C-alpha positions, 0 to 999 in steps of 0.5 A: 500500500502506497504511503502518504507523501504529502498531507495538507491540513487547514492551510491558509494563505492570506495576502494583505493590501492597503485600503485605498491608494492614499490609505493612512494609519496602516489600514489593510484588508485581508485577501484569502487566496487559500482559506482552509484547504485540506487534502493528502497525496500518496506516492505515485499518485496524481491529484488534479486541482481545478477551478476558475482563474484566481481561485487560489490553485497556484497559490496552494502549489507555491505555499506547499513548496514554501515558495510562499509562507503560509498564514496558518495550517500545516504542511507535512511532506514525507513525514516532516512538518515543513510549515515553519522550517527555516531557509537552510532546512528547506534547502535540504528538501528542495531536491525532493520537491519541485515545481514545473512552472507555467511560464517557462519563458520567465523560469528559464534563464534566457542567457543560458544555454540548455546544457548550462541550465541542466548543469546548474540544476544538477550541481546545485544539489549533487556533488558530481564530476564533469563526466558524471554530470554529462552522463546525467544530462544524457539520461535526462534527455532520454527520459524527456525525449529531447534531442542532444542537439538542443543542448547548445540552444538558448530557451528562445530558440526552442518550441513551446513543447521543447521548453516544457521538456526542458522544464521537466528535465530540470526538476528531474535533474535534482531527483524530485519525487513530488512535483507541482505541475502548474498548467503544464499544457497551457499555451501548447497545441493540442498535439503537443499537449498530448505529448506532454501529458503522455511524458508525465504519465510515463515518467510517473510509472518509471520513477514513481513520481507524485503530482499535484496537477494544477490546470483549468483544462478539465479534459487533461485533468480527468485524463491524468488525475487519480483524484480531483479537487475542485476549488472556488474562492480559496476553498475546496468545494468537492473532492473525489476520484477523477471519474466520479467527479467528472461523471457524477458531480455533486456540487453545483459549481463542479456540475456546471464546469463539467457540463460546460465541457460536455456541451462544448464537446457534444452540443447536447446537454441533458435536462439536469445540466440545463436546469443547473446552468440556468442560474445567473453568473454575475460579477463577484468580488473575489477579494471579499466573499460573502458569509456562508457558502461563497458560491451562493450568489452565483448558484442556480440551486440556491436561486431555485430554492428561493435563497435559503438562509442556511446558505448565507449564514456565517454560522452554517458555512458548508464544509467538506463531508463524505457522501460516498466512497471517499467522495466529499462535497461542501454543499447544503443541497448537493445534486 
């Protein structure tokens, strides 16, 4: 039985912003980018994280890797509570946990050739001879299916798919076992997306990798993930096995997301999906969510039931509860 490699417990990350351009007295407002998130990830497993832009997906990934300091909560990686580790202690763990960044144009040094980028990543974490480094680079190129001739190129001379492969090779070069993949297929052609997805799946089988897979592409998430967590305004509103989330969603928000995908693919949506999508999707302030259920202002079920008080009462904010076989949902009126 696979062991748990990552456990996130009631994680919060709040950013603070001054009230007004010319605010005096140090008045600030808190923006809850991540607000009480809990989940776990096992070895050789992929958890997909989906939701609209601005819901906190990337912030979760960065906070778990301690690229951002958590406001509160606990992060337990490979049996060690890393929530409050200092810089020196974290540096010792960097070789085990890495991030595949979405914007590789910013993540890859434009003044370094690919060989230099991989060389630097290897030598920072491992004391190897020149010959051993060359051997390791050759192994990495084979693992990510990148031609040796590309080693002399600068990042801007590579295609989007090739840059993505370099990004994967760089995180593998340090021996990472847990990877946060932040939108790894974004801005790529469909055929290249498929190649990247297949590469990550093959590497997971070969190396026993664990992934937190962040994406807004529901088809890709459904394909690569064992479990899926759906985020809305800093909170996980539904979580369960990939197939169940995609085909038997219980939260109205999740149902709308996947129904829109089905509608886009087939242009034929069932009566249930039509009724759920009948709600109004108005403008909503992401920085100051209402009390109670944060989805209520946009929820067609809330509207259809006449706006019950339980949905907007601060004392009855919905929490994740199991409904069947590890499937959890945070909703007073699940579908």
